[in-house]
C-alpha positions in Angstrom: -0.7 -68.8 -43.1 2.3 -66.5 -43.5 0.2 -63.8 -44.9 -2.1 -64.3 -41.4 0.7 -64.1 -39.3 1.9 -60.8 -40.9 -1.6 -59.1 -40.6 -1.8 -60.5 -36.9 1.7 -59.2 -36.3 0.2 -55.8 -38.1 -3.0 -55.5 -36.0 -0.5 -56.3 -33.0 1.8 -53.5 -33.7 -0.9 -50.9 -34.0 -2.4 -51.9 -30.6 1.1 -51.8 -28.8 1.4 -48.2 -30.8 -2.2 -47.3 -29.6 -1.5 -48.4 -25.9 1.7 -46.7 -26.1 0.3 -43.4 -27.2 -2.7 -43.8 -24.2 -0.1 -44.5 -21.8 2.1 -41.2 -23.2 -1.2 -39.2 -23.0 -2.4 -40.3 -19.6 1.5 -39.7 -18.0 1.7 -36.4 -19.8 -1.9 -35.5 -17.9 -0.7 -36.6 -14.7 2.4 -34.8 -15.0 0.5 -31.4 -15.5 -2.0 -32.1 -13.2 0.8 -32.9 -10.6 2.7 -29.6 -11.9 -0.4 -27.5 -11.5 -1.1 -28.9 -7.8 2.4 -28.0 -7.2 2.2 -24.6 -8.2 -1.4 -23.9 -6.3 0.4 -25.4 -3.3 3.6 -23.6 -3.5 1.9 -20.2 -3.7 1.8 -17.8 -0.2 -1.0 -17.9 2.1 -2.7 -14.6 2.7 -4.7 -12.9 5.1 -8.2 -13.1 4.1 -9.1 -9.8 5.6 -6.3 -7.6 4.4 -4.6 -9.9 1.2 -1.5 -9.4 2.7 0.6 -12.6 2.2 1.5 -14.6 5.7 5.1 -14.7 6.7 6.2 -13.4 3.8 7.5 -9.3 3.6 6.1 -7.4 1.3 8.3 -5.7 -1.4 6.8 -2.1 -0.3 5.2 -0.9 2.7 2.9 2.8 2.3 1.4 4.5 4.6 -1.5 7.1 3.7 -2.4 9.6 6.0 -5.3 11.9 6.3 -5.8 15.2 7.8 -9.2 14.9 9.2 -9.0 18.2 10.5 -9.1 19.8 6.8 -11.9 20.0 4.9 -11.7 19.0 1.3 -13.5 21.3 -1.5 -15.3 19.8 -4.6 -12.0 20.6 -6.5 -9.7 19.1 -4.4 -11.5 15.9 -3.6 -11.4 15.6 -7.2 -7.6 15.7 -7.4 -7.2 13.1 -4.7 -9.3 11.1 -6.2 -7.4 11.3 -9.9 -4.1 10.9 -7.6 -4.8 7.7 -6.0 -6.4 5.9 -9.4 -3.0 6.5 -10.5 -1.4 5.3 -7.0 -3.5 2.3 -7.5 -2.5 1.4 -11.1 1.4 1.5 -10.4 1.3 -0.7 -7.1 3.4 -3.6 -7.2 1.6 -6.8 -6.2 1.8 -7.6 -2.2 2.6 -3.7 -1.5 1.0 -3.1 2.2 -1.1 -0.2 2.3 -1.6 1.2 6.0 -4.1 4.3 6.2 -4.3 6.7 9.2 -6.0 9.6 10.3 -4.8 13.0 12.0 -7.3 13.7 14.7 -7.3 14.8 18.1 -7.5 11.8 19.9 -3.9 11.0 20.9 -4.8 8.5 23.3 -5.8 5.8 20.6 -4.2 2.5 20.3 -0.9 2.6 17.9 -2.3 1.2 15.2 -3.5 2.0 10.8 -7.1 2.7 10.7 -6.9 0.5 7.6 -4.8 -1.9 6.6 -5.0 -3.8 2.9 -2.5 -5.4 0.4 -2.3 -4.7 -3.3 -3.2 -8.1 -5.1 -2.3 -8.9 -8.4 -4.5 -7.4 -11.3 -4.6 -10.7 -13.4 -2.8 -9.3 -16.3 0.4 -11.3 -15.8 -1.9 -14.8 -15.3 -0.5 -17.7 -16.7 -4.0 -18.8 -18.1 -2.8 -22.7 -18.1 -3.0 -23.0 -13.9 -4.9 -19.2 -13.3 -8.2 -17.4 -13.8 -7.5 -13.8 -15.0 -10.8 -12.9 -15.1 -10.9 -14.5 -11.1 -7.8 -12.7 -10.0 -9.4 -9.6 -11.4 -12.4 -9.6 -10.0 -10.7 -10.1 -6.4 -8.3 -7.2 -7.2 -11.7 -4.9 -7.5 -13.8 -6.5 -5.1 -11.3 -7.1 -2.2 -9.0 -3.9 -2.7 -10.1 -1.4 -5.1 -13.5 -1.1 -3.6 -13.0 -1.2 0.1 -9.7 1.1 -0.4 -11.6 3.7 -2.4 -14.3 3.6 0.1 -11.9 4.1 3.3 -10.0 6.9 1.0 -13.8 8.5 0.9 -14.5 8.5 4.1 -11.5 9.7 5.6 -11.8 12.9 3.0 -15.0 13.8 4.9 -14.3 16.6 7.5 -14.1 16.3 11.2 -14.6 18.5 14.2 -10.9 18.7 15.8 -9.6 21.4 18.1 -6.0 19.9 17.5 -4.2 18.6 14.7 -1.1 16.5 15.8 0.3 15.9 12.6 4.2 15.1 14.3 2.8 12.7 16.3 1.5 10.6 13.5 4.9 10.1 12.3 5.8 8.1 15.4 2.8 6.2 15.1 3.6 5.3 11.6 7.2 4.0 12.5 5.8 1.8 14.9 3.1 0.1 13.2 3.7 0.6 9.2 7.3 -0.6 8.7 8.3 -3.9 10.3 12.0 -3.7 11.9 12.5 -7.1 9.9 11.6 -5.2 6.6 14.5 -2.8 6.1 15.5 -3.3 3.0 11.9 -3.1 1.5 10.8 0.5 -0.1 9.0 2.5 2.6 6.5 5.3 1.8 4.5 8.1 3.5 1.9 10.1 2.0 0.4 12.6 3.6 -2.5 14.7 2.6 -2.7 18.0 4.7 -2.6 20.9 5.4 0.5 21.0 7.6 -0.5 23.4 10.2 0.5 21.5 13.2 -1.3 22.9 16.1 -1.1 21.1 19.9 -0.6 22.8 23.3 3.1 22.0 23.0 3.5 23.4 19.6 1.6 25.0 17.4 2.0 26.8 13.7 -1.2 29.4 14.7 1.0 30.8 17.2 4.0 31.4 14.9 6.4 28.6 16.0 7.9 27.7 13.1 11.8 27.7 13.9 12.6 23.8 13.9 16.2 24.9 15.7 13.9 25.4 18.8 11.6 22.7 18.5 14.7 20.5 18.6 16.0 21.7 21.8 12.5 21.3 23.3 11.5 18.2 25.4 8.7 17.7 23.4 10.3 17.2 20.3 12.3 14.1 22.5 9.1 12.9 22.9 7.9 12.2 19.5 11.2 11.6 17.9 11.0 8.4 15.8 13.0 6.6 13.1 11.5 6.5 9.5 14.1 4.2 8.0 14.9 6.6 5.4 11.2 6.4 3.9 10.3 8.8 1.0 7.7 11.5 2.1 5.3 13.1 -0.4 3.4 15.8 1.2 0.2 17.0 -1.1 -0.1 20.2 0.7 -4.2 21.3 1.4 -4.7 25.1 0.7 -6.0 26.5 3.7 -8.5 29.9 3.0 -6.8 32.4 4.8 -3.9 30.8 6.1 -1.7 31.9 3.3 0.8 33.9 5.6 1.3 30.5 7.6 1.7 28.4 4.4 4.8 29.4 2.7 8.1 28.8 2.1 9.3 28.8 5.9 6.1 26.3 6.6 7.8 24.1 3.7 11.5 23.7 4.9 10.4 23.8 8.5 8.5 20.5 7.7 11.7 19.7 5.6 14.0 19.5 8.7 11.9 17.9 10.6 11.3 14.9 8.5 15.0 14.7 7.8 15.8 14.6 11.5 13.6 11.7 12.2 15.1 9.3 9.0 12.8 10.4 6.2 13.7 11.9 2.9 10.7 14.5 1.7 10.9 13.9 -2.2 7.5 15.9 -3.0 5.6 18.4 -1.7 2.9 19.3 -3.9 0.0 21.9 -3.5 -3.4 20.2 -4.6 -5.7 21.9 -7.0 -8.3 24.0 -5.3 
């Protein structure tokens, strides 16, 4: 009888241990499921069209500006594709990219021609509650492909009687850099021959003196505040315009951009 009771107690202990293990595993599974749900639930909501986070400031705002009055030869297009390939690889997640076109239409709505935010690439994905392959696919289909297509389209030349380059800085200030994001990084990448040509001011007419521009009513009209944005100029060489595209021309733009609250950190002549 004593032996039977001991055997029975041993079986009961095993059953209790088994039940304890089952409840522990179930508890752990429930905890992990709740933890995963909370992580996913607390992630920021995104605009399905632009991939930009809703009600969350981006860490960086980038304005890409293409001068449609310029003609880009094959070498220049190859240079720009390589430049933007490296540019995309260095982007912080949620960087907001606004693309603008310089053309003769000064009356169009003050807004970018294309907007997209850089999603995560998936390289830092947590396999426990994320799918690195799907994140990478989203990067490629929703961000990389549309941006590449937009860049290729904007590199195609168009007929334009005027080239209002100075005016585009005002458009960028009003539509690319939110007032509430003063602490965020801001960058302007301008792809152009930088030859301003409007009825009010034209480099083709030899108007290269910034001090004269600053005294004009025209300057008062186009004046703006770039909020200390970093400005990079990819300088497109124009055949036969070497006498205009000189150091004096570069200094004109450096003075102008500084006067409207920008910082020129790069002027690079592109190959071709």
